[in-house]
C-alpha positions as CSV (number, residue, x, y, z in Angstrom):
1,M,143.8,-60.7,144.9
2,K,141.8,-57.1,145.6
3,T,144.0,-55.6,143.0
4,V,142.6,-58.3,140.6
5,K,138.9,-58.0,141.2
6,A,138.9,-54.5,141.5
7,F,140.7,-54.5,137.8
8,L,138.1,-56.8,136.7
9,K,135.2,-55.0,138.2
10,G,136.4,-51.7,136.7
11,M,136.6,-53.7,133.2
12,L,132.5,-54.9,133.7
13,I,131.9,-51.6,134.6
14,L,133.2,-50.4,131.3
15,A,131.6,-52.7,129.1
16,L,128.9,-52.4,130.6
17,F,128.7,-48.4,130.1
18,A,130.8,-48.1,127.5
19,P,129.4,-46.4,123.8
20,M,128.7,-49.5,121.4
21,S,130.4,-48.0,118.6
22,L,133.5,-48.6,120.5
23,W,133.2,-52.4,119.7
24,A,131.4,-52.2,116.6
25,E,132.2,-53.6,113.4
26,P,130.1,-54.2,110.1
27,V,127.1,-56.0,110.3
28,K,128.1,-59.6,109.0
29,G,126.1,-60.1,105.8
30,S,124.9,-56.7,105.4
31,H,124.5,-54.9,101.8
32,L,123.1,-51.7,100.6
33,K,122.3,-50.7,97.4
34,V,122.3,-47.0,96.1
35,F,121.5,-45.4,93.3
36,I,123.2,-42.2,92.4
37,P,122.8,-40.6,88.7
38,S,124.5,-37.3,89.7
39,L,128.3,-36.8,90.2
40,P,128.1,-40.0,91.6
41,Y,132.3,-40.1,91.9
42,I,131.5,-37.3,94.4
43,Y,129.3,-38.8,96.8
44,I,130.8,-41.6,97.3
45,S,134.9,-40.6,96.7
46,H,135.4,-39.7,100.9
47,S,134.1,-43.5,101.1
48,I,137.1,-44.7,99.1
49,N,139.5,-42.6,99.8
50,A,140.8,-39.8,102.3
51,A,142.2,-36.2,102.4
52,L,143.6,-34.1,105.1
53,L,139.7,-32.8,105.1
54,R,136.8,-34.5,104.6
55,P,132.8,-32.8,103.7
56,A,130.6,-32.5,107.0
57,N,127.0,-31.4,107.6
58,N,128.2,-28.5,110.0
59,E,128.4,-24.9,109.3
60,Q,132.3,-24.8,107.9
61,G,131.3,-27.4,105.6
62,W,134.5,-30.0,106.5
63,E,136.3,-31.8,109.2
64,Y,139.3,-33.4,109.8
65,D,140.3,-36.6,108.3
66,M,144.2,-37.5,107.8
67,A,144.8,-34.4,109.6
68,V,143.9,-33.5,113.0
69,A,144.7,-29.8,113.4
70,H,145.8,-26.9,111.2
71,R,147.7,-23.5,111.2
72,K,147.4,-20.7,108.7
73,I,150.9,-19.4,109.1
74,D,150.1,-16.9,106.4
75,D,148.6,-15.8,103.6
76,K,150.7,-18.6,101.3
77,T,151.5,-21.3,104.2
78,Y,149.2,-23.9,106.0
79,E,150.6,-26.6,108.2
80,F,148.8,-29.5,109.2
81,D,148.9,-32.0,111.7
82,L,148.4,-35.7,110.5
83,R,146.5,-38.4,112.3
84,Q,148.9,-41.1,113.5
85,G,148.6,-45.3,113.6
86,V,146.7,-44.9,110.2
87,K,147.5,-47.5,107.1
88,F,146.5,-47.6,103.7
89,Q,143.9,-50.2,102.4
90,D,146.9,-52.6,101.6
91,G,148.6,-52.3,105.4
92,S,150.9,-49.4,103.9
93,P,151.8,-46.6,106.6
94,F,150.3,-43.1,106.3
95,N,152.7,-40.6,107.4
96,A,154.5,-37.5,106.1
97,D,156.6,-39.0,103.9
98,A,153.0,-40.5,102.0
99,V,152.0,-36.9,101.9
100,I,155.1,-35.7,100.2
101,M,155.0,-38.6,97.7
102,N,151.5,-37.8,96.9
103,M,152.0,-34.2,96.3
104,E,155.3,-34.7,94.4
105,Y,153.1,-36.7,92.0
106,F,150.0,-33.8,92.2
107,K,152.3,-31.1,91.2
108,K,152.9,-33.0,87.6
109,A,149.4,-33.6,87.1
110,P,146.8,-31.5,89.5
111,F,143.4,-31.5,89.1
112,L,142.5,-28.6,86.8
113,F,138.6,-26.9,88.4
114,T,140.2,-24.3,90.7
115,K,143.4,-22.3,90.6
116,I,145.0,-24.9,92.7
117,D,146.9,-25.8,89.6
118,S,149.1,-23.0,89.3
119,V,149.1,-21.6,93.4
120,F,150.0,-25.0,94.5
121,D,154.3,-24.4,95.2
122,R,155.1,-27.4,97.3
123,A,154.9,-29.4,100.4
124,E,157.5,-29.4,102.8
125,K,157.8,-32.7,105.6
126,I,158.6,-30.6,109.0
127,D,158.6,-33.8,110.7
128,D,157.0,-37.7,110.8
129,Y,153.3,-36.2,111.2
130,T,153.3,-32.7,110.1
131,V,153.4,-31.4,106.9
132,R,153.5,-27.5,105.5
133,F,152.3,-26.8,102.2
134,H,153.7,-23.7,100.6
135,L,151.5,-21.8,97.8
136,T,152.5,-19.0,95.4
137,E,150.0,-16.0,96.3
138,K,147.1,-15.6,98.8
139,Y,144.2,-18.2,98.0
140,G,141.4,-18.5,100.3
141,Q,139.9,-21.6,98.5
142,F,143.0,-23.6,99.8
143,L,141.2,-25.8,102.6
144,N,138.4,-26.6,100.5
145,D,140.3,-27.7,97.6
146,A,142.5,-29.6,100.2
147,I,138.7,-31.7,100.6
148,W,139.9,-33.2,97.2
149,I,143.6,-33.7,97.4
150,Q,143.8,-37.2,98.2
151,F,146.1,-39.7,98.8
152,Y,146.9,-42.8,97.4
153,T,149.5,-45.7,97.9
154,Q,152.6,-46.1,96.0
155,P,152.0,-48.6,93.7
156,Y,148.7,-47.3,92.4
157,L,150.6,-43.6,92.1
158,E,153.5,-45.2,89.8
159,K,150.7,-46.5,88.0
160,Y,148.1,-43.9,87.5
161,G,149.8,-41.0,89.1
162,W,147.0,-38.0,89.3
163,N,145.1,-37.4,86.3
164,G,145.3,-33.9,85.6
165,K,141.7,-33.6,84.6
166,P,138.8,-31.3,84.6
167,T,137.2,-33.1,87.3
168,C,137.9,-34.7,90.7
169,P,139.8,-37.6,91.7
170,N,138.8,-41.1,92.2
171,L,140.3,-44.5,91.9
172,A,141.1,-45.6,88.0
173,E,141.0,-49.6,88.9
174,P,139.9,-51.2,91.9
175,G,142.1,-52.1,94.4
176,P,143.3,-51.2,97.8
177,Y,144.7,-47.9,97.4
178,G,143.3,-45.8,99.4
179,L,142.7,-44.8,103.4
180,G,138.4,-44.7,103.6
181,P,136.1,-46.8,105.0
182,Y,135.5,-49.1,102.1
183,I,137.7,-50.8,99.6
184,L,136.8,-50.5,96.0
185,K,136.3,-54.2,94.9
186,E,134.9,-54.0,91.2
187,G,134.0,-51.2,88.5
188,Y,135.5,-47.9,88.5
189,I,134.0,-44.6,89.2
190,E,135.5,-40.9,88.1
191,G,134.3,-38.0,86.8
192,D,134.3,-38.6,82.9
193,R,134.2,-42.6,83.0
194,Q,132.6,-45.0,84.9
195,T,130.7,-48.4,85.2
196,P,127.3,-48.7,85.5
197,K,127.8,-50.1,88.7
198,A,130.8,-50.4,91.6
199,V,131.1,-52.5,94.4
200,L,132.5,-51.5,97.7
201,V,133.7,-53.6,100.9
202,A,134.2,-52.8,104.4
203,N,138.3,-51.7,105.0
204,P,139.3,-53.9,107.8
205,N,142.2,-51.5,108.2
206,Y,140.2,-48.1,108.6
207,W,141.7,-45.8,111.4
208,N,138.1,-45.7,113.2
209,P,136.6,-49.0,114.5
210,E,133.3,-47.6,114.5
211,Y,132.6,-47.6,111.2
212,P,131.6,-48.7,108.5
213,K,128.5,-50.2,109.8
214,I,127.5,-52.3,106.6
215,E,130.0,-54.6,104.6
216,T,129.2,-54.6,101.2
217,V,127.7,-51.3,99.0
218,T,126.6,-51.7,95.4
219,V,126.8,-48.6,93.8
220,Y,124.7,-47.9,90.4
221,T,125.3,-45.2,88.3
222,E,123.6,-45.6,85.2
223,L,119.7,-46.9,85.4
224,D,116.8,-45.3,83.9
225,S,114.5,-43.6,86.0
226,K,111.6,-45.6,85.7
227,V,113.1,-49.0,86.5
228,A,115.2,-47.6,89.5
229,L,112.1,-46.4,90.8
230,E,110.4,-49.6,90.4
231,M,113.7,-51.1,92.2
232,A,113.3,-48.8,95.3
233,S,109.7,-48.9,95.7
234,D,108.1,-52.1,94.4
235,K,110.3,-54.3,94.9
236,E,112.8,-55.6,98.0
237,G,116.1,-55.8,98.1
238,Q,117.3,-54.5,94.6
239,L,117.4,-50.6,95.7
240,D,117.9,-49.0,99.1
241,I,118.7,-45.5,98.2
242,M,117.9,-43.4,95.2
243,P,116.7,-39.5,94.6
244,I,113.3,-39.1,93.1
245,P,111.6,-37.1,90.9
246,V,109.2,-34.8,93.5
247,S,106.3,-36.5,91.3
248,E,107.0,-39.6,92.9
249,K,106.8,-38.5,96.4
250,D,103.1,-40.1,97.0
251,R,104.2,-43.1,95.4
252,V,107.0,-43.6,97.5
253,S,105.4,-42.4,100.7
254,N,102.9,-45.0,100.2
255,S,105.3,-47.8,99.2
256,R,105.8,-51.1,101.1
257,Y,109.4,-51.3,101.4
258,S,110.5,-47.8,101.2
259,K,110.2,-44.4,102.8
260,L,110.4,-40.7,101.8
261,V,113.1,-38.5,103.1
262,T,113.9,-34.7,102.3
263,A,116.0,-32.3,103.0
264,P,117.2,-29.0,101.8
265,S,120.3,-28.7,100.5
266,T,122.7,-26.4,98.9
267,D,122.4,-28.6,95.3
268,N,121.9,-26.8,92.1
269,I,120.5,-27.6,88.4
270,A,122.8,-26.0,85.9
271,I,121.3,-25.2,83.2
272,H,123.8,-24.0,80.3
273,M,123.6,-22.2,77.1
274,N,125.8,-22.9,74.3
275,L,127.1,-19.6,74.0
276,R,130.4,-21.0,72.1
277,N,128.8,-22.9,68.9
278,G,125.0,-22.8,69.7
279,N,122.1,-21.1,68.1
280,E,123.4,-17.7,67.3
281,R,120.5,-15.7,68.5
282,L,121.8,-17.2,72.1
283,M,124.9,-14.7,71.5
284,D,122.0,-11.2,71.9
285,E,122.1,-10.5,75.4
286,E,118.6,-9.9,75.2
287,V,117.4,-13.2,73.9
288,R,119.1,-14.8,77.0
289,V,117.6,-12.2,79.3
290,A,114.1,-12.6,78.1
291,L,114.2,-17.0,78.0
292,N,114.8,-16.4,82.0
293,K,111.9,-13.7,82.2
294,A,109.8,-16.5,80.9
295,I,110.4,-18.7,82.9
296,D,107.7,-18.5,86.0
297,Q,109.7,-19.6,88.7
298,R,107.4,-19.8,91.4
299,R,104.7,-22.1,89.3
300,L,107.5,-23.7,88.3
301,L,108.9,-24.9,91.9
302,N,105.1,-25.1,93.2
303,K,103.7,-27.6,90.6
304,Y,106.8,-29.0,89.0
305,Y,109.2,-29.4,92.3
306,Q,105.7,-29.9,94.7
307,G,107.8,-27.0,96.8
308,E,110.5,-29.1,97.4
309,G,113.1,-26.8,96.8
310,Q,113.9,-22.4,96.8
311,I,113.3,-20.0,94.1
312,K,116.6,-18.0,93.0
313,P,117.8,-15.3,90.7
314,T,121.3,-17.3,90.5
315,L,122.8,-20.8,89.7
316,A,123.6,-20.8,93.5
317,A,121.8,-22.3,96.1
318,P,120.5,-19.4,98.2
319,L,122.2,-21.3,101.5
320,Y,125.3,-21.0,100.4
321,P,127.5,-18.6,102.2
322,G,127.7,-15.2,100.7
323,V,125.2,-15.7,98.6
324,D,122.2,-16.2,101.5
325,K,122.8,-12.1,101.5
326,V,122.8,-11.1,97.9
327,V,119.3,-13.0,97.3
328,Q,117.6,-10.6,99.8
329,N,117.7,-8.2,97.3
330,L,118.7,-10.0,94.0
331,K,115.4,-11.5,93.1
332,A,114.0,-13.9,90.0
333,Y,113.0,-12.5,86.9
334,S,109.7,-14.2,87.6
335,E,109.4,-12.6,91.1
336,V,110.1,-9.0,89.8
337,Q,107.6,-9.0,86.9
338,D,104.8,-11.8,86.4
339,P,105.7,-13.5,83.0
340,K,101.9,-12.9,81.9
341,S,102.1,-9.4,82.1
342,I,105.3,-8.9,79.7
343,R,104.2,-12.0,77.5
344,D,103.8,-10.1,74.1
345,D,107.1,-7.6,74.8
346,L,108.8,-11.7,75.3
347,K,107.1,-13.3,72.4
348,A,108.4,-10.1,70.0
349,K,112.0,-11.0,71.4
350,L,111.9,-14.8,71.1
351,D,109.2,-15.6,68.8
352,G,110.4,-18.0,66.3
353,L,113.1,-19.5,68.6
354,E,114.3,-23.4,68.3
355,L,116.5,-24.8,70.9
356,N,118.3,-28.0,71.1
357,V,118.1,-29.5,74.8
358,Y,120.5,-32.3,76.0
359,T,119.5,-33.6,79.4
360,Q,119.3,-36.6,81.4
361,D,115.9,-38.4,81.9
362,R,116.0,-37.8,85.4
363,F,115.5,-34.0,84.6
364,M,112.5,-33.9,82.7
365,Y,110.0,-33.3,85.5
366,I,111.3,-30.2,85.3
367,W,111.7,-29.3,81.7
368,K,107.8,-30.5,81.2
369,G,107.3,-26.7,82.8
370,I,110.0,-24.8,81.5
371,D,108.7,-25.6,77.9
372,R,105.3,-24.7,79.1
373,D,106.4,-21.5,79.6
374,L,108.7,-21.1,76.7
375,R,106.1,-22.3,74.4
376,K,104.0,-19.7,75.5
377,V,106.6,-16.8,74.3
378,G,107.2,-18.7,71.0
379,V,110.0,-21.0,71.7
380,K,110.4,-24.9,70.2
381,L,112.4,-27.3,72.3
382,N,114.0,-30.2,70.9
383,F,114.7,-32.8,73.1
384,D,118.0,-35.3,73.1
385,I,117.4,-37.2,76.4
386,T,120.1,-39.7,78.0
387,S,120.3,-42.0,81.3
388,S,124.0,-41.4,81.2
389,E,125.6,-38.2,83.5
390,K,129.0,-39.1,81.6
391,D,127.1,-38.8,78.1
392,V,126.4,-34.9,79.2
393,F,130.2,-34.4,80.8
394,G,131.4,-35.7,77.6
395,Q,129.4,-33.2,75.7
396,L,129.5,-30.5,78.0
397,L,133.4,-30.7,78.8
398,A,134.2,-30.5,75.1
399,T,132.1,-27.2,74.4
400,N,134.1,-24.8,75.4
401,A,136.7,-26.0,72.9
402,R,134.0,-25.9,70.6
403,K,134.9,-29.7,70.0
404,N,131.3,-31.1,71.1
405,T,130.2,-33.7,68.8
406,K,125.9,-33.0,69.7
407,E,124.7,-29.8,68.2
408,W,122.8,-28.2,71.7
409,D,121.2,-25.0,72.9
410,L,120.5,-25.9,76.4
411,L,122.5,-28.5,78.5
412,V,121.7,-29.7,82.1
413,W,123.6,-31.4,84.5
414,G,122.9,-31.8,88.4
415,D,125.5,-29.4,89.8
416,D,125.2,-30.7,93.2
417,D,127.4,-29.3,96.2
418,W,130.5,-30.5,95.7
419,Y,132.8,-27.8,97.0
420,Y,131.2,-28.0,100.4
421,N,129.6,-24.8,101.8
422,H,131.6,-22.5,99.2
423,P,129.8,-21.5,95.9
424,W,132.5,-22.1,93.9
425,S,130.5,-25.3,92.6
426,A,128.4,-23.1,90.8
427,F,130.8,-20.5,89.8
428,L,133.1,-22.8,88.6
429,V,131.1,-22.2,85.1
430,Y,131.9,-18.7,85.2
431,R,135.3,-18.8,84.9
432,T,134.6,-18.2,81.0
433,H,138.4,-20.2,79.9
434,N,137.3,-22.9,82.1
435,Y,136.3,-26.6,80.7
436,W,133.2,-26.0,82.2
437,S,131.9,-23.2,81.2
438,T,130.2,-22.6,77.9
439,I,130.0,-18.5,78.0
440,F,132.0,-17.1,75.7
441,P,135.1,-15.1,76.7
442,D,134.5,-12.1,79.7
443,S,137.3,-10.8,80.8
444,K,135.3,-8.5,83.4
445,L,134.0,-12.1,84.7
446,D,137.0,-13.6,84.7
447,G,138.6,-10.9,86.8
448,F,136.0,-10.9,89.4
449,I,136.8,-14.8,89.7
450,D,140.3,-14.6,90.3
451,E,139.5,-11.6,92.9
452,M,137.1,-14.6,95.0
453,F,139.9,-17.0,94.8
454,R,142.2,-14.5,97.1
455,E,139.1,-14.4,99.6
456,S,138.2,-16.9,101.9
457,V,134.5,-17.5,102.3
458,G,132.8,-16.2,105.4
459,T,134.6,-12.8,104.8
460,P,133.0,-9.3,104.0
461,E,135.6,-9.2,101.0
462,F,134.3,-12.6,99.8
463,D,130.4,-11.3,100.2
464,R,131.4,-8.7,97.8
465,V,132.7,-10.3,95.1
466,A,130.6,-13.0,95.7
467,E,127.6,-10.1,94.8
468,K,129.7,-9.1,91.7
469,I,129.8,-12.1,90.2
470,M,126.2,-12.7,90.8
471,R,125.0,-9.5,89.7
472,H,126.9,-9.9,86.6
473,V,125.7,-13.3,85.5
474,Y,122.1,-12.2,86.4
475,N,122.2,-9.2,84.0
476,S,123.9,-11.2,81.1
477,G,121.7,-14.0,81.3
478,Y,124.5,-16.3,81.0
479,M,122.4,-19.5,82.3
480,L,118.7,-20.6,82.8
481,F,117.8,-20.0,86.5
482,V,115.6,-22.6,87.5
483,P,115.1,-23.0,91.4
484,T,117.6,-25.2,93.6
485,P,115.9,-28.6,94.4
486,N,115.5,-30.1,98.0
487,K,117.2,-33.6,98.8
488,V,114.2,-35.8,98.1
489,L,115.2,-39.4,98.4
490,A,113.6,-42.8,98.5
491,V,114.7,-45.0,101.0
492,N,114.5,-48.2,102.4
493,K,112.4,-48.4,105.5
494,E,114.8,-50.7,107.0
495,V,117.8,-48.3,106.6
496,T,118.6,-45.1,109.1
497,Y,120.3,-42.5,106.6
498,T,120.5,-38.8,107.2
499,P,121.3,-36.9,103.9
500,Y,124.1,-34.2,103.7
501,R,122.6,-31.3,102.3
502,M,125.7,-31.3,99.7
503,A,127.1,-33.6,97.3
504,N,128.1,-36.5,99.5
505,M,126.9,-39.5,100.7
506,P,128.4,-40.9,103.9
507,L,128.4,-44.9,103.3
508,W,130.6,-45.0,106.4
509,E,127.8,-44.0,108.7
510,I,124.7,-45.8,106.7
511,E,123.2,-48.5,109.1
512,V,120.6,-51.1,108.4
513,S,118.1,-52.7,110.7
514,S,118.3,-56.4,112.1
515,N,114.9,-56.7,109.7
516,H,117.0,-55.4,106.3
517,W,116.6,-57.7,103.6
518,S,120.4,-58.8,103.4
519,V,120.5,-59.8,107.0
520,R,116.7,-60.9,108.1
């Protein structure tokens, strides 16, 4: 009897003092609505799917997910211990056999935005929860790639396989096909195709009982920016989280329903020059460099970004490892010479230049500043504006092969940090034979990229090759460089959300209060 009483007393103490997260489940009826206009398939992918690693707001940029430990046996061999007791969303087991099956499909049609398509050799089962990956050569980016090698159920693989696209994968249709904390119930969001809306519901089989905290999430991918802002700041229950133009900070700060949330980021704004079939004058290096020299980044940052960002001499954000060292010496052109002091020289090179711009509406606050600076040196910009990122990608990804259907000279997209604390998300567009690049063939630059693939981020060797890449692109004026933006968001006052500095929205971590519109 004493033993029973002691046991019950112990259980009572455990119940009183154990963390509430051990007993957590989604708040009944809770519903979150978010608008993600740039890279939505990147931002929510790890909320639906899972890989060996997942992005994290830490120094290395990742943490374990379906793996619990790993070992680098040599430059070409990595071994992972798998998380045990995990089930796919349809209830089927996750183990080494599931990993091997997925890697066999991956081998047939891998993603094409790094070098993994040529360096991955095979995966080997060591035991039920240990898998070894064999590469064909030294490849320092393997762990970052592993974040995107996600695992799917057998029915999904038999139906769709891996996509073999230049974009990251996601689910081609709704269903219980992944391992993540949410199940895609309605719509789809892939890199090159998406529905304007997708609906996610909590996964009852998720391995971590602490997550997710919200039952239903609706993700909007295509909204007019002005309409979305009204939904978030002026109305209740229509939109809980969205990135906003910095010009609307005061409106959100004074909103009855939303609060302003800002944070530093490793995001990038990629403004491409069409060096494949754009304006012939862009083939002149002096013209490209002059365009960059004409843009007053400090004025752009202070007036049009309202101080929410960092000046930089390149596409890559200054917070990236490797980049952080280079920007101590390499400065934005306008920080070296005031554009006003060389305006006559710039006008002599640029006067009469007319360029076609293809942009999402959400970037018009930046173009206002760029247009102002370029008009002063005789450049005219013609704008073609869309609210859809997939339309922008449709043109961007076709231009390397000169198959774009729009005549564009400058094109912008939100190149948010999807490679997680590694500048490849910016350097990607410098690999001149890649779908993502609109630079004419440059064997020297491609050689630097191949050299970078071999090195691991954070090493002196990586830092040296990163500097070579950045200086070559800077001197060649291959992109139009603008400040990197901070995260600037409108967030419902009854929502607890801390943004990551990279392109990941951890939907499973977000919470709503008891006064949120969905549960009040």
